[in-house]
C-alpha positions as CSV (number, residue, x, y, z in Angstrom):
1,M,-0.1,0.1,0.2
2,S,1.3,3.5,-1.2
3,V,0.9,6.5,1.3
4,L,1.9,10.4,0.5
5,L,3.6,12.2,3.4
6,L,2.1,15.5,2.3
7,G,4.1,18.4,4.4
8,G,2.3,21.7,4.3
9,S,5.0,24.0,6.3
10,P,6.8,26.3,4.4
11,S,10.3,25.9,6.9
12,V,12.5,23.1,6.1
13,S,13.2,22.3,9.9
14,S,9.9,22.4,11.5
15,S,8.5,20.4,13.8
16,G,5.5,19.0,11.8
17,A,8.0,17.9,9.2
18,R,10.1,15.7,11.6
19,L,6.8,14.5,12.9
20,L,5.7,13.9,9.6
21,Q,8.9,11.9,8.9
22,H,8.6,10.3,11.8
23,V,4.9,8.8,11.2
24,G,6.2,8.0,8.1
25,D,9.0,5.9,9.2
26,K,6.6,3.9,11.6
27,L,4.2,3.2,8.5
28,A,7.4,1.8,6.6
29,L,7.9,-0.4,9.6
30,H,4.5,-1.7,8.9
31,G,5.5,-2.6,5.1
32,H,3.8,0.5,3.5
33,R,5.5,2.6,0.7
34,C,5.7,6.1,1.6
35,H,6.5,9.1,-0.4
36,T,7.1,12.6,0.6
37,L,5.9,15.6,-0.9
38,Q,6.6,19.1,0.7
39,V,4.3,21.7,-1.0
40,R,7.1,24.3,-0.5
41,D,9.1,22.6,-2.9
42,L,6.3,23.2,-5.8
43,P,6.5,26.4,-7.9
44,A,5.2,29.5,-6.0
45,Q,3.8,30.9,-9.1
46,A,2.0,27.7,-10.3
47,L,0.4,27.6,-6.7
48,L,-0.3,31.5,-6.6
49,H,-1.9,31.3,-10.1
50,A,-3.4,27.8,-9.8
51,S,-1.6,26.8,-12.6
52,F,-3.0,23.2,-13.0
53,D,-0.9,22.4,-16.3
54,D,2.1,23.3,-14.3
55,P,4.7,19.9,-15.0
56,A,5.5,20.3,-11.3
57,I,1.6,20.5,-10.3
58,V,0.4,17.8,-12.2
59,R,3.2,15.4,-11.3
60,A,2.5,16.5,-7.6
61,T,-1.3,15.7,-8.1
62,A,-0.5,12.3,-9.6
63,L,1.4,11.0,-6.9
64,L,-1.5,12.0,-4.5
65,Q,-3.5,10.5,-7.0
66,G,-1.6,7.2,-7.0
67,A,-1.8,6.9,-3.0
68,D,-3.8,5.1,-1.3
69,A,-3.7,7.0,1.8
70,V,-2.5,10.6,2.7
71,V,-1.0,11.6,6.1
72,V,-1.1,15.6,5.8
73,A,0.8,17.4,8.1
74,T,0.4,21.4,8.9
75,P,1.8,24.0,11.4
76,V,-0.7,26.2,13.2
77,Y,-0.4,29.8,11.6
78,K,-3.4,32.3,12.8
79,A,-5.4,29.6,14.3
80,S,-6.0,27.6,11.0
81,Y,-3.7,25.2,8.4
82,T,-1.2,27.1,6.4
83,G,-1.9,29.2,3.2
84,I,0.7,27.1,1.1
85,L,-1.5,23.8,1.9
86,K,-4.5,25.6,1.1
87,A,-3.3,26.7,-2.1
88,F,-2.5,23.1,-3.4
89,L,-5.5,21.5,-1.9
90,D,-7.3,24.4,-4.1
91,L,-5.7,22.8,-7.0
92,L,-6.7,19.4,-6.7
93,P,-10.2,18.4,-8.2
94,Q,-13.3,18.2,-6.1
95,D,-12.9,14.4,-5.8
96,G,-9.2,14.6,-5.3
97,L,-9.1,12.5,-2.2
98,D,-11.5,10.3,-3.3
99,G,-11.1,6.6,-2.1
100,K,-8.0,7.8,0.0
101,L,-7.4,7.4,4.1
102,V,-6.1,10.2,5.3
103,L,-4.4,11.2,8.7
104,P,-4.1,14.8,9.6
105,L,-1.3,15.8,11.6
106,A,-0.8,19.6,13.3
107,T,1.8,21.4,15.4
108,G,1.3,24.4,17.1
109,G,2.9,26.7,20.1
110,S,-0.2,25.9,22.4
111,Q,-2.8,23.5,23.4
112,S,-5.2,26.7,22.1
113,H,-4.9,25.7,18.4
114,M,-5.6,22.0,18.8
115,L,-9.3,22.1,17.4
116,V,-7.6,23.3,14.0
117,L,-7.5,20.0,13.0
118,D,-11.5,19.6,13.5
119,Y,-12.6,22.4,12.8
120,A,-10.3,24.1,9.8
121,L,-8.6,20.9,8.3
122,R,-11.3,18.1,8.4
123,P,-14.1,19.8,6.7
124,V,-11.4,20.7,3.5
125,L,-10.5,17.3,3.7
126,A,-13.8,16.0,3.5
127,S,-14.8,18.2,0.9
128,L,-12.4,16.8,-1.2
129,S,-14.0,13.4,-0.9
130,A,-12.1,11.6,1.7
131,R,-12.8,7.8,2.0
132,F,-12.1,8.1,5.9
133,I,-10.4,11.0,7.8
134,L,-8.6,9.4,11.1
135,P,-8.6,11.2,14.4
136,G,-6.1,13.9,14.2
137,I,-2.9,14.3,15.8
138,Y,-2.0,17.7,17.7
139,A,1.1,18.2,19.2
140,T,2.8,21.3,20.6
141,S,6.7,22.2,19.8
142,D,7.4,21.3,24.0
143,Q,5.8,17.8,22.9
144,L,8.1,17.0,20.0
145,R,12.0,17.5,20.9
146,W,14.5,17.6,18.2
147,N,18.0,16.7,18.9
148,A,20.7,16.7,15.9
149,A,22.5,13.4,17.3
150,T,19.2,11.6,18.5
151,G,16.6,12.4,16.2
152,L,12.9,13.4,17.1
153,S,11.7,12.2,20.6
154,L,8.1,12.5,21.6
155,D,6.1,12.7,24.8
156,A,4.7,9.7,25.8
157,P,1.2,11.0,25.4
158,I,1.8,12.0,21.7
159,A,4.1,8.8,21.0
160,A,1.1,6.9,22.2
161,R,-1.3,8.9,19.9
162,V,1.3,8.8,17.1
163,A,1.5,4.7,17.7
164,R,-2.3,4.6,17.7
165,G,-3.0,6.3,14.5
166,V,0.0,4.7,12.8
167,E,-1.5,1.6,13.6
168,Q,-5.5,2.3,12.3
169,L,-4.1,3.8,9.5
170,S,-2.2,0.5,8.5
171,S,-5.0,-1.7,9.6
172,E,-7.2,0.3,7.5
173,L,-4.6,0.2,4.7
174,F,-4.5,-3.7,4.7
175,A,-8.4,-4.1,4.7
176,L,-8.6,-2.1,1.4
177,P,-8.2,-4.4,-1.2
178,Q,-10.9,-6.3,0.6
179,R,-13.4,-3.4,0.7
180,R,-12.8,-2.6,-2.9
181,Q,-13.3,-6.0,-3.9
182,Q,-16.4,-6.1,-1.8
183,A,-17.5,-2.5,-3.4
184,Q,-17.1,-4.1,-6.8
185,H,-18.8,-7.0,-6.2
186,A,-21.8,-5.3,-4.8
187,R,-21.5,-3.2,-7.8
188,H,-21.6,-5.9,-10.3
189,S,-24.6,-7.3,-8.4
190,L,-26.6,-4.3,-8.6
191,A,-26.3,-3.9,-12.1
192,A,-27.3,-7.6,-13.1
């Protein structure tokens, strides 16, 4: 199963990008192929001018379309997800997440912004026809500690939430082929 790690941070060394990579590493241990797309690496002009036919945008959209699941990570700016992430999501077709499992991640300076997952990001993901949006994971900068020598360490409550999120996403991914086969069989039965 293929997972796209979609990073919405404009910063290269953000805690959200590190958390996204951490989740990707855990999913890889479960046997899933993970690809990373950092929206900040896409051409700014193409994002700002909604250039659907820009080669980099076409490749990014195809990468997303080819994934079975998307882990989307964003820092919280001004009580919402980043504008750069919104610019990319706006370039997707209305059903751009159709059939996809989605695990949202967000990071911020305090617990005050944890509802951004449910009240800002989740509605946009749902409007793009995501098949199933898993419970989001929110972490503050204090709960994610970075050390150049040892890497990312998570406070116990966040580590437990990440482990549950990874396990749930992995289980759902492994169940997808059977669910798709059942849905196809149901469609054929209705057509007959």
